[in-house]
C-alpha positions as CSV (number, residue, x, y, z in Angstrom):
1,M,-0.2,0.5,0.1
2,V,1.2,3.8,-0.8
3,N,0.5,6.5,1.8
4,K,-0.4,9.7,-1.3
5,Y,1.2,12.2,1.8
6,A,3.9,11.2,2.1
7,H,5.4,13.7,-0.1
8,L,4.1,16.0,2.6
9,S,7.0,15.4,4.8
10,E,10.2,14.7,2.4
11,P,12.4,18.1,3.1
12,Q,12.4,20.4,-0.3
13,A,15.8,21.2,-0.4
14,E,19.1,20.7,1.4
15,L,22.2,21.3,2.3
16,D,25.6,19.0,3.3
17,F,27.9,20.0,5.1
18,H,30.6,17.3,3.9
19,G,33.4,18.4,1.3
20,R,33.3,21.8,2.6
21,G,36.8,21.1,4.1
22,I,37.3,23.2,8.2
23,L,34.9,25.8,9.3
24,I,34.6,28.2,12.0
25,E,31.7,29.1,13.8
26,S,31.4,32.4,11.6
27,E,31.9,30.4,7.7
28,I,29.1,27.7,9.6
29,I,26.3,30.5,10.8
30,Q,27.1,32.3,7.7
31,I,26.7,28.4,4.7
32,L,22.8,28.4,6.9
33,N,21.7,31.9,6.9
34,T,23.0,31.9,3.0
35,F,20.7,28.4,2.4
36,I,17.8,29.2,4.9
37,D,17.1,32.9,3.2
38,Q,17.6,31.2,-0.6
39,S,15.0,28.3,0.5
40,S,12.8,30.9,2.0
41,E,12.7,33.2,-0.4
42,K,11.6,30.0,-2.7
43,G,8.3,28.8,-0.8
44,L,9.2,26.1,0.7
45,K,8.7,25.1,3.8
46,R,10.4,22.3,4.9
47,I,15.0,22.0,4.6
48,L,17.9,19.2,5.4
49,V,21.1,20.1,7.0
50,I,23.1,17.0,6.9
51,T,26.0,18.4,8.7
52,G,28.2,14.4,9.7
53,K,27.7,12.9,13.0
54,G,31.2,14.2,14.0
55,L,32.8,11.0,13.8
56,H,36.0,12.7,11.5
57,S,36.4,15.7,14.5
58,E,39.0,16.3,16.7
59,N,38.8,14.4,19.5
60,K,35.1,12.3,18.4
61,Q,33.2,16.2,19.3
62,A,31.0,17.2,17.1
63,V,31.1,20.9,15.6
64,I,28.5,21.6,13.2
65,K,25.8,19.8,14.0
66,P,25.3,21.4,17.8
67,L,26.1,24.9,16.4
68,A,23.8,24.7,13.9
69,L,20.9,22.7,15.9
70,S,21.4,25.8,18.4
71,H,21.1,28.4,15.7
72,L,19.0,26.4,13.5
73,N,16.4,26.4,16.8
74,S,16.9,30.5,17.7
75,H,16.0,31.7,13.7
76,P,13.4,33.9,13.3
77,K,12.6,32.6,9.6
78,I,12.6,28.6,11.7
79,K,9.2,27.8,13.3
80,Q,11.6,24.5,15.0
81,A,14.6,22.2,13.9
82,F,15.5,18.3,15.3
83,L,17.1,15.4,14.5
84,A,16.8,14.0,11.5
85,R,14.3,10.7,10.5
86,R,16.3,7.4,10.1
87,D,16.3,7.3,6.5
88,R,17.0,10.6,6.4
89,G,20.5,11.0,7.6
90,G,19.3,10.3,12.1
91,S,21.5,11.6,14.3
92,G,23.7,12.6,10.9
93,A,21.5,15.8,9.9
94,I,18.8,18.1,11.2
95,E,14.9,18.3,9.5
96,A,13.8,21.8,10.2
97,T,10.9,23.8,8.8
98,L,10.2,27.1,7.6
99,I,7.9,29.8,9.4
């Protein structure tokens, strides 16, 4: 049986931080803000930010994910942000709903 409403929760745009090299906090915020602004201008409501799990970070401590989640949850254009469903990246991705 096919759920004809399944597509309604799917992200409409995706930002992937993999392969961007080492980023400082201000660069991460700038990339996120640009992505949010572009998504909002297009009228999108659901986005996916792929941060990775931080397994290759220094001391195995995730840097991008906690910063991105915090920034998304405090951004005026974001209604809510949460860890992605398992099939969309789970703990290595963040889903967000735009206002």
